[in-house]
C-alpha positions in Angstrom: -23.4 44.4 -4.1 -21.5 43.7 -7.7 -18.2 44.3 -5.8 -19.2 41.8 -2.9 -20.7 39.1 -5.4 -16.7 39.5 -7.6 -15.1 39.0 -4.6 -17.0 35.9 -3.8 -16.7 34.5 -7.1 -12.2 35.2 -7.1 -12.1 34.0 -3.8 -14.2 30.4 -4.5 -12.0 30.2 -7.3 -8.5 30.8 -5.5 -10.0 28.1 -2.5 -11.1 25.7 -5.1 -7.9 25.8 -6.9 -5.6 25.8 -3.7 -7.6 22.5 -2.8 -6.6 20.9 -5.9 -3.1 21.5 -5.5 -3.2 19.4 -2.2 -5.2 16.9 -4.0 -2.4 16.9 -6.2 0.6 16.6 -3.7 -1.4 14.4 -1.6 -2.0 11.8 -4.9 1.6 11.7 -5.6 2.1 11.4 -1.9 0.0 8.2 -1.9 1.5 6.5 -5.3 4.6 6.4 -3.7 3.8 2.9 -2.9 2.8 1.7 -6.3 5.2 -0.4 -8.2 7.0 -4.0 -8.2 8.4 -4.8 -4.5 10.1 -7.8 -3.0 9.7 -9.5 0.4 12.6 -9.5 2.8 13.2 -13.6 2.1 13.5 -12.3 -1.6 10.8 -15.8 -2.5 8.3 -13.5 -3.8 7.4 -9.9 -5.6 4.3 -8.5 -4.7 2.9 -5.5 -7.4 0.5 -2.9 -5.6 -1.5 -0.4 -7.9 -4.5 2.3 -7.2 -8.1 1.1 -7.7 -10.0 4.7 -7.1 -8.2 5.7 -4.0 -7.3 2.2 -2.4 -4.6 0.3 -3.1 -4.0 -3.3 -3.5 -0.9 -5.2 -3.9 -0.7 -8.8 -5.6 1.3 -11.6 -5.8 3.2 -11.2 -9.1 6.0 -13.5 -9.3 7.1 -16.1 -6.3 10.2 -18.5 -5.8 9.5 -21.8 -3.2 12.2 -23.7 -2.0 11.8 -26.9 -1.6 11.8 -28.2 1.7 10.5 -31.7 2.5 9.9 -30.7 5.6 7.8 -27.9 5.2 4.3 -28.5 3.2 3.7 -24.8 2.1 0.7 -25.7 0.6 1.5 -22.9 -2.2 0.1 -24.3 -5.9 0.6 -21.8 -8.7 -2.7 -20.9 -8.6 -1.8 -18.4 -6.3 0.0 -15.8 -8.7 -2.5 -13.1 -9.0 -3.8 -13.3 -5.5 -4.2 -10.0 -3.9 -1.9 -10.3 -0.7 -2.3 -6.2 0.2 -6.1 -5.1 -0.1 -7.8 -1.9 0.8 -4.5 -0.2 1.6 -5.8 3.7 2.1 -3.4 6.7 2.7 -3.5 8.6 5.9 -1.4 11.7 4.6 1.4 10.4 7.1 3.3 8.5 4.7 1.2 5.8 6.3 -1.4 3.7 4.0 -3.4 1.1 6.4 -5.1 -1.9 5.3 -5.1 -6.0 5.3 -2.7 -8.2 4.6 -3.0 -12.0 3.8 -0.6 -14.8 4.8 -0.4 -17.3 1.8 1.0 -19.9 4.5 -1.2 -19.6 7.1 -3.9 -18.7 5.0 -4.9 -16.3 7.6 -6.0 -12.3 7.1 -4.5 -9.8 9.4 -4.4 -5.9 9.8 -1.6 -4.2 8.6 0.2 -0.8 7.4 2.9 -0.1 5.4 5.3 3.0 5.2 7.8 4.0 3.2 11.2 4.2 4.6 13.4 7.3 3.9 16.3 4.4 2.4 13.2 3.5 0.0 12.2 0.4 1.8 8.8 -0.5 2.7 8.3 -1.6 6.5 4.9 -4.0 6.0 3.6 -4.9 9.6 0.9 -7.2 10.0 -0.7 -7.7 13.3 -3.9 -9.0 15.0 -5.7 -6.1 17.4 -3.0 -3.6 17.9 0.1 -3.3 16.1 2.6 -3.8 19.3 1.5 -7.6 18.6 2.9 -8.7 15.1 5.5 -8.9 12.6 7.3 -6.6 10.3 9.1 -7.3 7.2 11.1 -4.4 5.0 10.8 -5.3 1.2 12.6 -4.0 -2.0 11.6 -1.9 -4.7 11.8 -4.0 -8.0 10.5 -1.4 -10.4 
């Protein structure tokens, strides 16, 4: 009886250690998107950080070109606004969440992926991802 209890105890510790290692690897992979990213048009920088298991990206810097034909209505008060929200890592180099477009003032479903070349693909869409728009952002820091 003592041998069975000892065997169960040892195997329980082994499986706990394996699960912990798996969580650490998964956490490292998920944290790949943390940092400062420059948008494709190079007009904004988004800082992505993590809160618990959810990732979020806020507008940390913006350069607005002056074009009299377009009224962007982007006050400086937008700095610090969360552009990416509720991004959750799915374990396959993909994070799913929401993206806010300050120009249209609409929120869309989105996913992000880190590409092999180090850029981040950001795709916003309504409904299904087939009907959406993608950008590739470059890591700044």
